[in-house]
C-alpha positions in Angstrom: -0.1 0.0 -0.1 1.2 3.8 -0.9 1.0 6.2 1.7 1.9 10.0 1.8 4.1 11.4 4.4 5.0 15.2 4.4 8.4 16.3 5.8 8.5 20.1 6.9 11.9 21.0 5.5 14.0 24.4 5.0 15.7 22.8 2.2 19.1 22.8 3.9 21.0 19.5 3.9 20.6 19.4 8.0 16.7 19.1 7.5 17.1 15.7 5.7 17.9 14.0 8.8 14.6 14.1 9.8 13.7 11.9 6.4 17.0 9.5 7.7 15.3 9.2 10.8 11.7 8.3 9.7 12.9 5.9 6.7 15.4 4.4 9.4 12.7 4.1 11.6 10.3 2.6 9.0 13.0 -0.1 7.9 13.4 -1.1 11.4 10.0 -1.6 12.1 9.8 -3.9 8.9 7.1 -1.5 7.4 5.6 -3.2 4.4 4.2 -0.2 2.8 5.7 2.6 0.2 5.6 5.9 0.9 5.4 9.1 -1.4 7.5 11.8 0.4 6.6 15.5 0.1 9.4 17.3 1.5 7.6 20.8 1.9 8.4 24.4 2.9 6.5 27.6 3.3 7.0 30.2 0.9 5.2 33.3 0.6 4.7 34.6 -2.9 4.7 38.0 -1.7 1.4 40.3 -3.3 3.5 41.9 -6.2 1.5 41.2 -9.4 4.4 40.7 -11.2 5.6 38.0 -8.6 2.2 36.0 -8.7 2.2 36.4 -12.6 5.6 34.9 -13.5 6.8 33.1 -10.5 6.6 29.3 -11.1 7.4 26.2 -9.0 10.9 26.0 -10.5 11.7 29.6 -10.4 11.0 29.4 -6.4 13.2 26.3 -6.2 16.0 28.0 -7.7 16.2 30.4 -5.4 15.7 28.4 -2.1 16.6 24.9 -2.8 20.4 24.2 -3.4 21.2 21.3 -5.8 23.3 19.2 -3.2 19.8 18.5 -1.3 18.7 17.0 -4.3 21.6 14.9 -4.9 21.5 14.5 -1.1 17.7 13.0 -0.9 18.2 10.9 -3.9 21.2 9.2 -2.0 18.8 8.4 0.9 16.2 7.3 -1.4 18.2 4.7 -3.1 19.3 3.2 0.5 15.4 2.6 1.1 13.9 1.8 -2.1 11.7 -0.9 -0.4 10.1 2.1 1.4 10.3 5.2 -1.2 7.9 5.0 -3.8 8.8 8.9 -4.8 9.9 11.9 -3.1 8.5 15.1 -4.1 9.6 18.8 -3.5 6.9 21.3 -2.6 6.3 24.6 -1.5 3.1 25.4 0.3 2.2 29.1 -0.4 -0.9 29.5 1.4 -1.6 32.0 4.8 -4.7 30.2 6.3 -5.0 26.9 8.3 -8.1 25.9 6.4 -5.6 26.5 3.2 -3.2 24.1 4.6 -6.1 21.6 5.4 -7.0 21.4 2.2 -3.4 21.0 0.8 -3.0 17.7 3.3 -6.5 16.5 1.9 -5.7 17.1 -1.9 -2.4 15.2 -1.3 -4.0 12.8 0.5 -1.1 13.3 3.7 -1.8 10.9 6.1 1.6 11.6 8.5 3.8 14.6 9.0 7.2 14.9 10.5 8.9 17.9 11.6 11.6 19.1 14.1 11.6 22.3 16.0 15.3 22.6 15.2 14.8 23.2 11.5 13.4 26.8 11.2 12.6 28.1 7.7 14.1 31.6 7.5 15.2 33.9 4.7 14.4 34.3 0.8 10.5 34.1 1.5 10.1 30.9 3.6 8.1 30.6 6.7 7.4 27.6 9.0 5.3 25.3 8.7 4.8 23.5 12.3 2.2 25.9 13.4 0.0 24.6 10.4 1.0 21.3 10.9 0.2 21.0 14.7 -3.3 22.4 14.1 -4.5 20.3 11.2 -6.9 17.9 12.9 -6.7 15.6 9.6 -3.1 14.7 10.1 -1.2 12.5 12.4 1.8 14.8 13.0 5.3 13.6 15.0 8.2 15.5 16.2 11.4 14.1 15.2 14.3 15.6 17.3 17.2 16.4 14.9 20.7 18.0 16.7 22.1 20.7 14.6 25.6 20.7 14.9 27.2 24.3 15.2 30.7 23.3 14.0 30.4 20.5 11.3 33.7 20.6 8.7 31.1 18.7 6.2 28.4 21.7 6.6 26.9 22.8 3.5 28.3 20.1 1.4 27.2 16.4 0.3 29.0 14.6 2.4 26.8 15.9 5.6 24.2 13.4 4.9 26.4 10.8 5.9 27.4 12.2 9.4 25.4 10.1 11.9 22.9 12.4 13.5 
């Protein structure tokens, strides 16, 4: 059976530790489901008519998502091919709880994972955690992730191989 889960991210390599922990737990529990994983960040598209008319998801991702992030989640996905059906990067651009609830319903999301250590800041990003916690149709889980201040691999692909 295929289920959809949401992982709140800021598109930093540290946020992929949430994905690693979730897949590691499901693998240890010998979960027989496959998962469509939505790596989602909140994004304020602004109120400029020019921005609203000419912004696409591709142009937004070019602003907020580094290429190392895509390479890294590909590596993680390859480690758990029996669990991962597909991984999709997405942005939530709404500003109301009911809009987020509709997003959850439309995407058939059954579980959400987040970490308070991962804060979406800068470049128009906002935090999805308050929306996730208030959504009644969603099972949400807080995943403890340690963000190390001093790490020689910070911002490079090797960072995903550091055990958290």
